[in-house]
TORSE-536064 format. One record per atom (N, C-alpha, C): residue in three letters; atom name; y, z, x negated. Coordinates in steps of 0.02 Angstrom, whole numbers, plus 50000, padded with zeros to 5 digits. Example, Ala and Ser with C-alpha at 12.3 -4.5 7.8 and 13.67 -1.06 7.14 Angstrom:
# TORSE-536064
PT:aa:at:yy:zz:xx
PT:Ala:N:49716:50390:49340
PT:Ala:CA:49775:50390:49385
PT:Ala:C:49835:50390:49340
PT:Ser:N:49888:50354:49358
PT:Ser:CA:49947:50357:49316
PT:Ser:C:50002:50394:49355
END
This chain:
# TORSE-536064
PT:aa:at:yy:zz:xx
PT:Met:N:47323:50877:49356
PT:Met:CA:47386:50913:49348
PT:Met:C:47436:50891:49401
PT:Ala:N:47460:50938:49438
PT:Ala:CA:47507:50924:49493
PT:Ala:C:47575:50902:49467
PT:Ile:N:47594:50928:49410
PT:Ile:CA:47660:50913:49382
PT:Ile:C:47665:50839:49365
PT:Asp:N:47612:50810:49336
PT:Asp:CA:47612:50739:49320
PT:Asp:C:47621:50696:49382
PT:Ala:N:47587:50717:49436
PT:Ala:CA:47592:50678:49499
PT:Ala:C:47663:50680:49526
PT:Val:N:47694:50740:49523
PT:Val:CA:47763:50746:49547
PT:Val:C:47810:50704:49503
PT:Ser:N:47800:50705:49437
PT:Ser:CA:47843:50666:49392
PT:Ser:C:47834:50591:49405
PT:Ala:N:47771:50569:49414
PT:Ala:CA:47759:50498:49427
PT:Ala:C:47790:50478:49493
PT:Ser:N:47783:50521:49543
PT:Ser:CA:47812:50506:49609
PT:Ser:C:47888:50503:49605
PT:Ala:N:47918:50550:49569
PT:Ala:CA:47991:50551:49562
PT:Ala:C:48015:50490:49525
PT:Ser:N:47978:50469:49472
PT:Ser:CA:48001:50411:49434
PT:Ser:C:47995:50348:49475
PT:Thr:N:47942:50342:49516
PT:Thr:CA:47935:50284:49560
PT:Thr:C:47991:50283:49612
PT:Ala:N:48007:50341:49641
PT:Ala:CA:48060:50345:49691
PT:Ala:C:48127:50326:49661
PT:Ser:N:48141:50350:49600
PT:Ser:CA:48206:50334:49570
PT:Ser:C:48209:50261:49551
PT:Thr:N:48153:50231:49529
PT:Thr:CA:48154:50160:49513
PT:Thr:C:48167:50119:49576
PT:Thr:N:48134:50137:49630
PT:Thr:CA:48144:50102:49693
PT:Thr:C:48216:50109:49716
PT:Ser:N:48243:50168:49711
PT:Ser:CA:48311:50181:49733
PT:Ser:C:48361:50141:49692
PT:Thr:N:48353:50139:49626
PT:Thr:CA:48402:50105:49584
PT:Thr:C:48394:50030:49587
PT:Ser:N:48335:50004:49604
PT:Ser:CA:48329:49932:49608
PT:Ser:C:48367:49904:49668
PT:Lys:N:48371:49943:49723
PT:Lys:CA:48408:49921:49782
PT:Lys:C:48483:49930:49771
PT:Asn:N:48502:49987:49744
PT:Asn:CA:48573:50003:49737
PT:Asn:C:48580:50046:49674
PT:Ser:N:48626:50030:49631
PT:Ser:CA:48631:50066:49568
PT:Ser:C:48668:50132:49573
PT:Thr:N:48686:50153:49633
PT:Thr:CA:48719:50217:49642
PT:Thr:C:48678:50263:49686
PT:Leu:N:48686:50327:49676
PT:Leu:CA:48652:50376:49718
PT:Leu:C:48696:50393:49777
PT:Ser:N:48665:50398:49835
PT:Ser:CA:48701:50418:49894
PT:Ser:C:48695:50494:49901
PT:Met:N:48733:50522:49948
PT:Met:CA:48729:50594:49961
PT:Met:C:48658:50612:49984
PT:Asn:N:48626:50568:50022
PT:Asn:CA:48558:50580:50044
PT:Asn:C:48510:50584:49985
PT:Asp:N:48518:50538:49936
PT:Asp:CA:48477:50540:49875
PT:Asp:C:48487:50606:49838
PT:Phe:N:48550:50626:49832
PT:Phe:CA:48566:50689:49797
PT:Phe:C:48533:50749:49831
PT:Leu:N:48537:50750:49898
PT:Leu:CA:48507:50806:49935
PT:Leu:C:48431:50806:49929
PT:Gln:N:48400:50747:49929
PT:Gln:CA:48328:50742:49921
PT:Gln:C:48307:50768:49852
PT:Leu:N:48345:50751:49801
PT:Leu:CA:48330:50777:49734
PT:Leu:C:48338:50853:49731
PT:Met:N:48390:50879:49763
PT:Met:CA:48401:50950:49763
PT:Met:C:48345:50987:49800
PT:Val:N:48322:50961:49857
PT:Val:CA:48267:50992:49894
PT:Val:C:48202:50989:49853
PT:Ala:N:48189:50933:49819
PT:Ala:CA:48130:50928:49777
PT:Ala:C:48133:50979:49720
PT:Gln:N:48192:50988:49692
PT:Gln:CA:48200:51037:49638
PT:Gln:C:48188:51107:49664
PT:Leu:N:48213:51122:49723
PT:Leu:CA:48201:51189:49752
PT:Leu:C:48128:51200:49768
PT:Lys:N:48094:51150:49795
PT:Lys:CA:48023:51156:49812
PT:Lys:C:47980:51167:49750
PT:Asn:N:47998:51136:49695
PT:Asn:CA:47957:51137:49635
PT:Asn:C:47980:51187:49582
PT:Gln:N:48025:51232:49599
PT:Gln:CA:48050:51279:49549
PT:Gln:C:48000:51335:49537
PT:Asp:N:48004:51364:49480
PT:Asp:CA:47961:51421:49462
PT:Asp:C:47990:51483:49495
PT:Met:N:47949:51517:49534
PT:Met:CA:47973:51576:49571
PT:Met:C:47993:51633:49524
PT:Asn:N:47965:51634:49464
PT:Asn:CA:47983:51686:49415
PT:Asn:C:48050:51671:49381
PT:Asn:N:48072:51609:49388
PT:Asn:CA:48134:51588:49356
PT:Asn:C:48173:51545:49407
PT:Ala:N:48194:51576:49461
PT:Ala:CA:48226:51540:49516
PT:Ala:C:48294:51512:49493
PT:Ala:N:48311:51456:49522
PT:Ala:CA:48374:51423:49505
PT:Ala:C:48433:51462:49536
PT:Asp:N:48489:51458:49502
PT:Asp:CA:48550:51491:49525
PT:Asp:C:48581:51448:49580
PT:Thr:N:48590:51477:49639
PT:Thr:CA:48618:51438:49696
PT:Thr:C:48689:51417:49684
PT:Ser:N:48725:51452:49642
PT:Ser:CA:48795:51431:49629
PT:Ser:C:48797:51365:49592
PT:Gln:N:48744:51350:49552
PT:Gln:CA:48741:51286:49518
PT:Gln:C:48733:51229:49568
PT:Phe:N:48692:51240:49620
PT:Phe:CA:48683:51189:49671
PT:Phe:C:48749:51177:49709
PT:Ser:N:48783:51231:49725
PT:Ser:CA:48847:51224:49760
PT:Ser:C:48897:51186:49717
PT:Ser:N:48898:51202:49654
PT:Ser:CA:48944:51169:49608
PT:Ser:C:48927:51095:49602
PT:Gln:N:48863:51079:49596
PT:Gln:CA:48842:51009:49590
PT:Gln:C:48859:50971:49654
PT:Met:N:48849:51003:49712
PT:Met:CA:48865:50970:49775
PT:Met:C:48940:50957:49781
PT:Ala:N:48980:51005:49760
PT:Ala:CA:49053:50997:49762
PT:Ala:C:49075:50941:49715
PT:Gln:N:49045:50937:49656
PT:Gln:CA:49061:50884:49608
PT:Gln:C:49041:50816:49636
PT:Tyr:N:48983:50813:49666
PT:Tyr:CA:48961:50749:49695
PT:Tyr:C:49007:50728:49751
PT:Ser:N:49026:50775:49793
PT:Ser:CA:49072:50759:49849
PT:Ser:C:49139:50733:49822
PT:Met:N:49162:50763:49768
PT:Met:CA:49226:50741:49739
PT:Met:C:49220:50670:49711
PT:Val:N:49165:50655:49677
PT:Val:CA:49155:50588:49651
PT:Val:C:49151:50537:49708
PT:Gln:N:49116:50556:49762
PT:Gln:CA:49110:50511:49820
PT:Gln:C:49178:50499:49851
PT:Ala:N:49218:50552:49857
PT:Ala:CA:49285:50545:49886
PT:Ala:C:49329:50499:49842
PT:Leu:N:49324:50506:49776
PT:Leu:CA:49363:50463:49731
PT:Leu:C:49341:50390:49737
PT:Ser:N:49276:50380:49745
PT:Ser:CA:49250:50312:49753
PT:Ser:C:49277:50281:49818
PT:Asp:N:49276:50320:49872
PT:Asp:CA:49303:50296:49936
PT:Asp:C:49377:50281:49931
PT:Leu:N:49414:50324:49896
PT:Leu:CA:49486:50314:49887
PT:Leu:C:49499:50250:49847
PT:Ser:N:49459:50239:49796
PT:Ser:CA:49466:50178:49755
PT:Ser:C:49455:50116:49797
PT:Lys:N:49404:50117:49840
PT:Lys:CA:49389:50060:49883
PT:Lys:C:49447:50047:49932
PT:Gln:N:49475:50101:49960
PT:Gln:CA:49531:50094:50007
PT:Gln:C:49592:50068:49971
PT:Ser:N:49603:50090:49909
PT:Ser:CA:49660:50067:49870
PT:Ser:C:49654:49992:49855
PT:Thr:N:49594:49970:49838
PT:Thr:CA:49582:49899:49825
PT:Thr:C:49595:49858:49887
PT:Thr:N:49572:49883:49944
PT:Thr:CA:49583:49848:50008
PT:Thr:C:49657:49842:50022
PT:Ser:N:49693:49897:50015
PT:Ser:CA:49765:49898:50028
PT:Ser:C:49801:49850:49981
PT:Tyr:N:49782:49851:49917
PT:Tyr:CA:49813:49807:49867
PT:Tyr:C:49801:49734:49886
PT:Ser:N:49739:49718:49906
PT:Ser:CA:49722:49649:49923
PT:Ser:C:49762:49624:49983
PT:Val:N:49769:49666:50034
PT:Val:CA:49807:49647:50093
PT:Val:C:49880:49636:50075
PT:Gly:N:49905:49676:50029
PT:Gly:CA:49974:49669:50006
PT:Gly:C:49987:49604:49967
PT:Leu:N:49934:49570:49947
PT:Leu:CA:49942:49507:49910
PT:Leu:C:49953:49446:49955
PT:Ile:N:49943:49455:50019
PT:Ile:CA:49952:49398:50065
PT:Ile:C:50023:49371:50058
PT:Gly:N:50028:49305:50046
PT:Gly:CA:50092:49273:50037
PT:Gly:C:50115:49272:49965
PT:Lys:N:50080:49306:49920
PT:Lys:CA:50099:49307:49849
PT:Lys:C:50064:49250:49812
PT:Glu:N:50095:49229:49758
PT:Glu:CA:50066:49178:49714
PT:Glu:C:50021:49214:49664
PT:Val:N:49958:49191:49656
PT:Val:CA:49911:49223:49610
PT:Val:C:49881:49171:49564
PT:Cys:N:49859:49194:49506
PT:Cys:CA:49820:49154:49460
PT:Cys:C:49752:49187:49455
PT:Leu:N:49699:49148:49467
PT:Leu:CA:49631:49173:49467
PT:Leu:C:49592:49144:49409
PT:Lys:N:49548:49184:49380
PT:Lys:CA:49505:49161:49326
PT:Lys:C:49434:49153:49354
PT:Thr:N:49407:49093:49351
PT:Thr:CA:49339:49080:49374
PT:Thr:C:49299:49049:49318
PT:Thr:N:49234:49058:49320
PT:Thr:CA:49190:49028:49270
PT:Thr:C:49134:48990:49306
PT:Glu:N:49127:48926:49290
PT:Glu:CA:49074:48885:49317
PT:Glu:C:49040:48848:49260
PT:Asn:N:48974:48854:49257
PT:Asn:CA:48935:48820:49206
PT:Asn:C:48961:48834:49135
PT:Gly:N:48983:48896:49123
PT:Gly:CA:49008:48915:49057
PT:Gly:C:49079:48894:49043
PT:Thr:N:49112:48860:49091
PT:Thr:CA:49181:48838:49082
PT:Thr:C:49228:48884:49121
PT:Thr:N:49278:48909:49087
PT:Thr:CA:49327:48952:49119
PT:Thr:C:49383:48909:49148
PT:Asn:N:49399:48922:49211
PT:Asn:CA:49453:48886:49245
PT:Asn:C:49503:48936:49271
PT:Tyr:N:49566:48915:49274
PT:Tyr:CA:49618:48955:49304
PT:Tyr:C:49645:48918:49365
PT:Ile:N:49647:48953:49420
PT:Ile:CA:49670:48924:49483
PT:Ile:C:49732:48962:49506
PT:Thr:N:49784:48925:49524
PT:Thr:CA:49846:48955:49547
PT:Thr:C:49857:48935:49619
PT:Gly:N:49878:48982:49660
PT:Gly:CA:49892:48967:49730
PT:Gly:C:49919:49028:49766
PT:Thr:N:49936:49018:49828
PT:Thr:CA:49962:49072:49870
PT:Thr:C:49906:49103:49910
PT:Val:N:49904:49169:49911
PT:Val:CA:49853:49205:49949
PT:Val:C:49866:49195:50023
PT:Gln:N:49817:49166:50057
PT:Gln:CA:49824:49151:50129
PT:Gln:C:49794:49206:50172
PT:Gly:N:49747:49244:50144
PT:Gly:CA:49715:49296:50184
PT:Gly:C:49669:49338:50140
PT:Val:N:49637:49387:50172
PT:Val:CA:49592:49432:50137
PT:Val:C:49528:49438:50179
PT:Asn:N:49471:49435:50147
PT:Asn:CA:49406:49442:50180
PT:Asn:C:49377:49510:50159
PT:Leu:N:49364:49553:50208
PT:Leu:CA:49338:49620:50194
PT:Leu:C:49267:49629:50220
PT:Gln:N:49234:49576:50244
PT:Gln:CA:49169:49582:50275
PT:Gln:C:49114:49602:50227
PT:Ser:N:49116:49582:50166
PT:Ser:CA:49061:49595:50119
PT:Ser:C:49064:49666:50090
PT:Gly:N:49114:49704:50106
PT:Gly:CA:49122:49771:50078
PT:Gly:C:49170:49773:50020
PT:Asp:N:49175:49717:49985
PT:Asp:CA:49223:49711:49930
PT:Asp:C:49278:49664:49953
PT:Ala:N:49339:49679:49934
PT:Ala:CA:49395:49637:49954
PT:Ala:C:49391:49570:49918
PT:Gln:N:49398:49517:49958
PT:Gln:CA:49400:49450:49931
PT:Gln:C:49462:49416:49959
PT:Ile:N:49496:49378:49916
PT:Ile:CA:49557:49345:49938
PT:Ile:C:49543:49271:49951
PT:Val:N:49583:49242:49995
PT:Val:CA:49576:49171:50013
PT:Val:C:49636:49134:49984
PT:Val:N:49621:49085:49940
PT:Val:CA:49673:49044:49909
PT:Val:C:49650:48971:49917
PT:Gly:N:49692:48931:49948
PT:Gly:CA:49675:48861:49958
PT:Gly:C:49614:48851:50001
PT:Gly:N:49601:48898:50047
PT:Gly:CA:49544:48893:50091
PT:Gly:C:49478:48915:50060
PT:Val:N:49480:48938:49997
PT:Val:CA:49419:48960:49962
PT:Val:C:49424:49035:49950
PT:Thr:N:49368:49070:49958
PT:Thr:CA:49367:49142:49949
PT:Thr:C:49348:49159:49877
PT:Tyr:N:49386:49204:49847
PT:Tyr:CA:49374:49228:49778
PT:Tyr:C:49373:49304:49777
PT:Pro:N:49334:49334:49732
PT:Pro:CA:49336:49407:49727
PT:Pro:C:49405:49430:49701
PT:Ala:N:49429:49485:49728
PT:Ala:CA:49494:49511:49707
PT:Ala:C:49495:49528:49632
PT:Thr:N:49436:49540:49605
PT:Thr:CA:49432:49557:49533
PT:Thr:C:49446:49497:49488
PT:Ser:N:49449:49436:49516
PT:Ser:CA:49462:49377:49475
PT:Ser:C:49536:49364:49465
PT:Ile:N:49579:49405:49495
PT:Ile:CA:49651:49396:49488
PT:Ile:C:49673:49416:49418
PT:Val:N:49711:49372:49385
PT:Val:CA:49737:49387:49319
PT:Val:C:49814:49392:49319
PT:Glu:N:49846:49365:49371
PT:Glu:CA:49919:49367:49374
PT:Glu:C:49942:49364:49447
PT:Val:N:49995:49400:49461
PT:Val:CA:50024:49400:49529
PT:Val:C:50100:49390:49522
PT:Ala:N:50128:49347:49565
PT:Ala:CA:50200:49335:49565
PT:Ala:C:50223:49325:49636
PT:Gln:N:50288:49331:49646
PT:Gln:CA:50317:49316:49712
PT:Gln:C:50308:49241:49724
PT:Ala:N:50291:49224:49785
PT:Ala:CA:50285:49153:49802
PT:Ala:C:50353:49121:49798
PT:Ala:N:50354:49057:49780
PT:Ala:CA:50417:49021:49776
PT:Ala:C:50451:49022:49844
PT:Ala:N:50513:49043:49843
PT:Ala:CA:50550:49049:49906
PT:Ala:C:50571:48980:49930
PT:Thr:N:50562:48969:49993
PT:Thr:CA:50585:48906:50022
PT:Thr:C:50656:48918:50047
PT:Thr:N:50699:48871:50035
PT:Thr:CA:50768:48878:50057
PT:Thr:C:50772:48860:50131
PT:Pro:N:50798:48904:50171
PT:Pro:CA:50804:48890:50242
PT:Pro:C:50857:48836:50253
PT:Ala:N:50847:48799:50306
PT:Ala:CA:50896:48747:50323
PT:Ala:C:50962:48782:50341
PT:Thr:N:51016:48757:50312
PT:Thr:CA:51081:48788:50326
PT:Thr:C:51118:48744:50376
PT:Thr:N:51154:48778:50418
PT:Thr:CA:51195:48742:50466
PT:Thr:C:51268:48750:50445
PT:Pro:N:51306:48697:50453
PT:Pro:CA:51376:48703:50432
PT:Pro:C:51413:48755:50474
PT:Ala:N:51455:48791:50441
PT:Ala:CA:51494:48843:50476
PT:Ala:C:51546:48809:50521
PT:Thr:N:51554:48836:50579
PT:Thr:CA:51604:48808:50625
PT:Thr:C:51660:48858:50634
PT:Lys:N:51719:48833:50645
PT:Lys:CA:51777:48876:50654
PT:Lys:C:51800:48874:50725
END
């Protein structure tokens, strides 16, 4: 039975795809759509407007995901110089670390902040405050 082979192949492909990355890319979506078109019953052809609608919906979800990532990056950069409280867990023990954000690391794809020379995920932030203001040295007024 050819259908069983296609189902087994599709399930193997989806397992492989999800083990690497838990999200579908536009390429994955298009491959699924092409496979669906190739394997459709000619007596009961799929409605092309459904494909267009699905593609538009996928594009919108992808755009929202990109916007969310950009927003997180912008937020993280805006934290430089702010006082933050971070929640970390080591060996089952929860710790809270307070310090001033010295920088942001964007190399891993997810925004990470640098506090006290150590990098933490931006998602570990539990509180943000203005850094304590230092009083500038004042000079006596002269007349």
